[in-house]
C-alpha positions as CSV (number, residue, x, y, z in Angstrom):
1,M,-23.0,21.2,13.3
2,T,-23.1,17.4,13.0
3,T,-20.1,15.1,12.6
4,G,-21.9,12.1,11.0
5,D,-20.2,9.7,8.8
6,D,-22.2,10.6,5.7
7,H,-19.2,11.1,3.4
8,R,-15.5,10.3,3.1
9,H,-12.5,11.9,1.4
10,C,-10.7,10.4,-1.5
11,K,-7.5,8.6,-0.4
12,V,-5.7,10.0,-3.5
13,C,-6.8,13.6,-4.0
14,G,-8.8,14.4,-0.8
15,K,-12.0,15.4,-2.6
16,V,-15.3,14.4,-1.0
17,C,-16.7,11.1,-2.2
18,G,-19.5,8.7,-1.1
19,A,-19.6,7.0,2.3
20,G,-18.8,3.6,0.8
21,Q,-16.1,4.7,-1.6
22,E,-12.3,5.0,-1.1
23,T,-11.8,7.2,-4.2
24,C,-13.7,9.8,-6.1
25,S,-13.1,8.7,-9.7
26,S,-11.7,5.9,-11.8
27,G,-8.5,7.8,-12.3
28,C,-7.9,8.0,-8.5
29,R,-8.9,4.4,-8.2
30,D,-6.2,3.5,-10.7
31,R,-3.6,5.6,-9.0
32,L,-4.5,4.0,-5.6
33,A,-4.1,0.5,-7.2
34,Q,-0.7,1.5,-8.6
35,R,0.4,2.8,-5.1
36,Q,-0.7,-0.4,-3.4
37,Q,1.0,-2.6,-6.1
38,S,4.2,-0.6,-5.6
39,R,4.0,-0.9,-1.9
40,Q,3.4,-4.7,-2.2
41,N,6.4,-5.0,-4.5
42,S,8.6,-3.1,-2.0
43,V,7.6,-5.4,0.8
44,R,8.3,-8.5,-1.3
45,L,11.8,-7.1,-2.2
46,M,12.5,-6.4,1.5
47,Y,11.6,-10.0,2.4
48,L,13.7,-11.3,-0.4
49,L,16.7,-9.3,0.8
50,I,16.3,-10.5,4.3
51,F,16.1,-14.1,3.1
52,I,19.3,-13.6,1.1
53,V,21.2,-12.1,4.1
54,V,20.0,-15.0,6.4
55,V,21.1,-17.6,3.8
56,A,24.4,-15.9,3.4
57,F,25.0,-15.9,7.1
58,A,24.0,-19.5,7.3
59,I,26.4,-20.5,4.6
60,E,29.2,-18.5,6.3
61,L,28.6,-20.3,9.6
62,I,28.7,-23.7,7.9
63,H,32.1,-23.1,6.3
C-alpha cells in the first residue's frame, strides 16, 4: 500500500478530488469562499473592537 500524494480531499465535504485542487466542485468552492469571507469579516471586526477599546482607554487617561 502506497501513501503517495496523488489525491487530496475536499476542504468542504471531504470527497476525493485532484492533487492540485482544494475542492471537488464549484458548489464546494463557493461554500469555501463564503467561509473564508466570513472568517475575514470576523477578524476585521475583532481588530475594530480592539481599536475602539484602546481609543476609549486613551481618552479616559487623557481626561
